[in-house]
Structure formats: structure tokens, C-alpha cells
C-alpha positions in Angstrom: 51.3 116.1 120.7 53.2 117.7 117.8 56.5 119.3 119.0 56.6 121.6 115.8 54.2 124.3 115.1 52.4 124.2 111.7 53.4 127.0 109.4 51.3 128.6 106.9 51.9 127.5 103.5 53.2 130.7 101.9 55.8 131.1 105.0 56.9 127.5 104.6 57.5 128.1 100.8 59.2 131.1 101.4 61.5 129.6 104.0 62.3 126.6 101.7 63.2 129.1 98.8 65.4 130.6 101.1 67.1 127.6 102.2 67.4 126.3 98.6 69.1 129.2 97.4 72.4 128.4 98.7 74.5 130.9 100.6 75.8 134.2 99.0 77.5 137.5 100.0 77.5 140.5 97.7 79.0 143.7 98.0 79.1 146.6 95.5 79.9 150.5 95.2 77.2 153.0 94.0 76.9 152.6 90.1 77.5 156.0 88.2 75.7 157.6 85.6 77.0 155.9 82.5 77.3 157.7 79.1 74.4 155.8 77.2 75.9 155.9 73.9 79.4 154.7 74.9 81.2 151.9 73.3 81.8 148.8 75.9 84.2 146.1 75.9 84.8 142.8 78.1 88.4 142.7 79.2 90.3 139.8 80.7 88.8 138.5 84.2 92.0 137.2 85.9 92.2 133.5 87.4 93.6 133.9 91.0 92.7 130.3 91.6 94.3 126.8 91.2 91.5 125.8 88.9 92.8 126.1 85.3 90.9 128.4 82.9 88.6 129.6 85.7 89.0 133.3 84.5 88.0 132.3 80.9 85.0 130.5 82.1 83.9 133.4 84.0 84.6 135.7 81.2 82.2 133.5 78.9 79.5 134.0 81.4 80.0 137.7 82.0 79.9 138.0 78.1 76.7 136.3 77.7 74.9 138.0 80.6 75.9 141.4 79.6 74.5 140.8 76.2 71.3 139.2 77.8 70.8 142.2 79.9 71.0 144.4 76.7 74.4 145.8 76.4 74.2 145.9 72.7 77.6 146.4 70.7 79.7 144.8 73.5 83.2 144.2 72.2 85.7 141.5 73.7 89.2 141.9 73.8 91.3 139.9 71.0 92.0 136.1 72.1 95.6 136.5 71.4 96.0 139.1 74.0 95.3 136.3 76.8 97.8 133.7 76.8 96.1 131.8 79.5 96.5 128.1 78.9 95.8 124.9 80.9 99.1 125.0 82.6 100.1 128.6 82.4 97.8 131.2 84.2 97.5 134.7 83.0 99.2 137.5 84.6 98.3 141.0 85.2 100.1 142.4 82.3 97.5 140.8 80.1 94.9 143.3 81.6 97.0 146.1 80.6 97.7 144.9 77.1 94.0 144.6 76.8 93.3 148.1 78.3 95.6 149.5 75.8 93.7 147.7 73.0 90.5 149.3 74.3 92.1 152.8 74.5 93.1 152.4 70.8 89.5 151.1 69.8 87.8 154.2 71.4 86.2 152.1 73.9 84.7 154.2 76.8 83.9 151.6 79.6 85.2 148.2 80.1 84.1 145.2 82.2 86.9 143.4 84.0 87.6 141.4 87.1 89.2 138.4 88.8 88.1 134.9 89.8 89.2 134.1 93.6 87.2 130.7 93.8 85.9 128.4 91.3 85.5 124.8 92.6 83.8 122.1 94.4 84.3 122.0 97.9 86.0 118.9 99.4 83.6 116.8 101.5 80.8 114.6 101.5 78.4 116.8 99.6 81.2 118.6 97.2 79.0 121.9 97.0 80.2 124.3 94.3 81.8 127.4 95.5 82.4 130.6 93.4 84.2 133.7 94.5 84.3 136.6 92.0 84.9 140.5 91.8 83.9 142.5 88.6 84.7 146.1 88.0 83.8 148.8 85.4 86.6 151.0 84.2 86.6 154.2 82.4 89.2 153.2 79.8 90.7 156.6 79.0 91.6 157.3 82.5 91.9 153.9 83.7 89.6 155.0 86.7 87.4 152.1 88.3 83.9 153.6 88.2 82.2 150.6 89.6 83.1 147.5 91.5 81.6 144.7 93.3 82.6 141.3 94.8 80.5 138.6 95.9 81.0 134.8 97.1 78.3 132.0 96.5 78.1 128.3 97.5 75.1 126.0 96.1 74.2 122.7 96.9 75.6 119.3 96.0 73.6 118.8 93.1 74.1 122.1 91.6 76.7 122.8 88.8 79.7 125.0 89.3 78.7 127.0 86.0 74.9 127.6 87.4 76.3 129.0 90.7 79.0 131.1 88.8 76.3 132.4 86.4 73.9 133.2 89.4 76.5 135.1 91.1 77.8 137.0 88.1 74.4 138.1 87.1 73.9 139.4 90.8 76.9 141.6 90.5 76.1 143.0 87.0 72.3 143.7 88.1 74.0 145.9 91.0 76.2 147.6 88.2 73.1 149.0 86.7 74.6 149.0 83.2 72.7 151.0 80.6 70.2 149.2 78.2 70.2 149.6 74.6 
């Protein structure tokens, strides 16, 4: 006698997909109506982790995803404004300097954020774990017009960058940025 009931193939496939997706938590504010012809910039993503250069890794992924989602003309703050090195993490003043740069350049909106977790968990499986917060700032006023935060763990065979890309992509989808 079979102790487990048989599941329809579609239901079994759906449950397997959910199980394989890993665990994720996302929360985001309602996105505003963005000015469609506005200039956008990516500002520093602050590294709040013990992982060297996690903020720069998240910036690289965010920049590529913003462009892939159609945010044309996206500008990046000058690299010399972010002194983050392998042994010397960036400070909040880097963000203030980059925001000043964006104001001088006539940028309307800027994407920024923080990395709070970027590591492989300790243990037998060593799952990748990522925690990121992103914000859209109206540069002229410094007001945050959208924000989102999320955490995601992957499975032991997934890469940390892959889990980060999925999480950042999910957050950016919730921001509903204008497509050009």
C-alpha cells in the first residue's frame, strides 16, 4: 500500500519549482509616476557587510539590470568618488559626494542602496545568502520616492552572484522604472 498520495504532474511540477526557487522575502513601497524623459544615475550601493567589495558587486549587477530593463541613458557616478578597497569599506559620505555630483550633472532620479548580507552561509550546504535594500531618490530634493528591501537564499549549488541578480532584479521590477 502506497503511503503517499500521487499528485497530478502539473501540481507536482509547480511544487518542485517552488521548492527549487529558494527562499526570498521582499517588501517595497508603491512606485511613483516618474518623469519619463528624466536623466537617471546609479549612485553608490553601501557595503554594510563583512564581505569586501559587496557594494561594488551589487552596483555592477544593478547597473546591468537597469540597462537590461530599458533605462536608457543611465549614468554612473565617477569611480574616484568611491574609495572602497578590499580592506577599507566605503563610508556614508561617499553617497553624499555622489549625490552632489548628480545634482551638478542635472540628474533627476538616482538609484542607490545598501548591501546587508552577501555571503555563503556556514554549514554543510553553504547556501548563498543576499540582503539588499534599494532606493530611488529625487536628486534635487534628496527625497526618497521609492524604496524596497529583500533577502534571498539560494541552494548549495547556486552562485552568490546569481542569487544577488535574482533578488536585485525582483526589487527593480517592483520599482516600475520607466522604459525608454
